[in-house]
Backbone bond lengths (Angstrom), bond angles and torsions (degrees), N, CA, C in turn:
res aa  C-N    CA-C-N  psi(-1)  N-CA   C-N-CA  omega(-1)  CA-C   N-CA-C  phi
1 M - - - 1.440 - - 1.503 110.08 -
2 D 1.233 118.88 -35.33 1.479 122.29 178.51 1.550 111.84 -65.03
3 H 1.305 116.74 -33.99 1.502 120.90 -177.35 1.514 112.42 -77.65
4 N 1.321 119.88 -26.69 1.445 120.16 -179.16 1.542 108.54 -133.17
5 P 1.314 119.63 73.30 1.451 126.58 -170.27 1.576 112.34 -68.07
6 D 1.394 114.63 -20.92 1.499 116.44 -178.77 1.502 116.08 -101.86
7 R 1.341 112.61 5.41 1.474 116.89 -176.73 1.569 109.82 -97.04
8 R 1.334 119.54 144.64 1.382 124.99 177.23 1.591 109.90 -65.26
9 L 1.209 113.13 137.92 1.461 122.79 175.21 1.510 109.56 -81.31
10 R 1.310 119.61 112.75 1.429 122.82 -178.69 1.546 108.33 -117.63
11 I 1.447 110.60 122.63 1.389 118.37 -179.54 1.547 109.39 -122.94
12 S 1.324 121.06 131.02 1.422 126.10 170.94 1.485 108.39 -118.07
13 A 1.319 117.11 125.69 1.432 122.45 -176.22 1.563 112.49 -134.13
14 H 1.365 116.36 145.66 1.408 118.50 178.14 1.539 112.36 -121.58
15 S 1.260 117.72 143.48 1.475 126.37 178.45 1.538 109.11 49.84
16 V 1.267 121.72 -126.32 1.463 121.28 -169.84 1.573 111.80 -73.26
17 G 1.379 114.57 -10.10 1.431 118.28 172.87 1.565 110.43 -66.72
18 G 1.244 118.28 -19.68 1.532 122.73 177.82 1.563 106.38 -68.41
19 R 1.331 114.26 -46.29 1.424 119.99 -179.92 1.504 112.81 -62.99
20 V 1.337 115.36 -39.16 1.458 122.69 174.18 1.532 112.39 -61.67
21 A 1.324 113.67 -42.34 1.533 119.72 179.38 1.435 109.35 -64.21
22 L 1.248 121.89 -44.10 1.466 125.31 -178.09 1.510 111.98 -64.42
23 V 1.302 116.26 -40.90 1.452 119.95 177.09 1.528 110.22 -67.36
24 A 1.245 116.70 -40.32 1.552 121.97 178.04 1.589 107.62 -60.49
25 L 1.314 110.75 -50.02 1.512 109.86 179.52 1.488 114.93 -65.14
26 A 1.291 118.93 -32.62 1.490 121.88 171.54 1.521 112.31 -58.23
27 I 1.276 117.50 -45.14 1.452 124.00 178.89 1.514 112.94 -65.85
28 L 1.317 115.63 -37.22 1.437 119.50 177.06 1.501 111.42 -66.95
29 Q 1.422 111.78 -39.76 1.466 116.65 -175.41 1.570 106.92 -69.58
30 R 1.306 117.71 -43.74 1.538 118.89 178.91 1.496 114.04 -60.26
31 A 1.374 115.58 -31.06 1.430 123.75 177.09 1.474 116.75 -77.89
32 G 1.381 109.65 -11.22 1.539 114.05 179.12 1.534 112.05 78.85
33 R 1.379 115.69 16.69 1.431 120.91 -179.16 1.600 114.99 -95.14
34 L 1.315 109.95 -10.99 1.502 115.68 -177.64 1.515 109.64 -95.85
35 T 1.264 115.85 87.47 1.488 120.43 -169.84 1.552 107.44 -116.77
36 R 1.177 123.74 18.75 1.567 124.31 177.11 1.395 109.51 -140.00
37 D 1.411 116.56 173.67 1.483 123.50 -176.50 1.598 104.75 -69.21
38 V 1.369 111.26 149.64 1.457 118.31 179.36 1.551 104.32 -125.35
39 E 1.300 117.66 135.81 1.413 127.42 171.21 1.500 106.24 -105.48
40 L 1.266 121.20 112.99 1.395 124.93 -176.63 1.500 113.74 -117.55
41 N 1.386 122.68 106.27 1.364 124.31 178.84 1.571 114.03 -100.87
42 L 1.235 117.32 109.01 1.452 121.10 178.12 1.446 113.25 -101.02
43 M 1.318 119.37 126.99 1.534 126.87 -178.43 1.547 109.34 -117.09
44 A 1.385 113.79 106.59 1.543 113.54 175.11 1.511 111.22 67.04
45 S 1.361 118.31 33.29 1.473 119.78 178.40 1.446 113.57 -92.58
46 P 1.285 117.55 130.90 1.461 122.87 -178.71 1.636 105.87 -83.66
47 I 1.359 114.87 81.56 1.473 116.54 -177.09 1.437 116.51 -86.90
48 A 1.362 118.58 -14.56 1.450 120.18 177.91 1.563 111.33 -81.68
49 A 1.292 115.02 -52.54 1.458 120.43 -179.41 1.533 109.95 -164.61
50 M 1.296 116.00 149.50 1.421 117.61 176.90 1.546 114.88 -61.55
51 K 1.222 118.91 -31.40 1.519 124.29 179.94 1.580 107.05 -56.65
52 S 1.430 116.98 -40.30 1.398 117.25 -174.11 1.511 111.93 -66.21
53 A 1.341 114.49 -19.60 1.513 117.61 179.97 1.454 113.57 -68.37
54 I 1.352 117.67 -22.60 1.494 122.27 -179.36 1.461 113.12 -105.17
55 F 1.415 117.20 17.80 1.435 118.18 -177.06 1.474 114.23 -58.37
56 S 1.317 121.17 -29.82 1.410 122.07 -172.62 1.569 107.08 -72.03
57 R 1.325 118.19 -27.45 1.463 120.24 169.13 1.445 117.30 -64.81
58 L 1.284 115.31 -33.27 1.471 120.33 -177.48 1.494 113.26 -81.15
59 A 1.276 118.14 -18.74 1.449 123.10 179.24 1.555 110.80 -128.41
60 P 1.383 113.94 72.80 1.471 115.96 -179.18 1.526 111.73 -56.76
61 G 1.333 116.71 139.49 1.394 119.84 177.72 1.528 113.15 92.03
62 F 1.368 114.20 -16.91 1.548 116.76 -175.74 1.432 111.56 -64.89
63 I 1.446 114.61 -40.02 1.386 119.63 -178.32 1.522 112.13 -105.63
64 P 1.260 120.95 116.44 1.529 119.92 -173.97 1.560 111.40 -65.06
């Protein structure tokens, strides 16, 4: 971020990596280091709760 201060920060994350990215962005924000636009692409990330990630196991046959 220090090397390209004018460029948009672009993060693509899959699965639990989405949760990691959200925590990292929160840490940067609290530290005052997140001063630019962020493009965050989450793919299959359980952002509500980890239990929701295993919903398909709880309801067999629900997902074909």
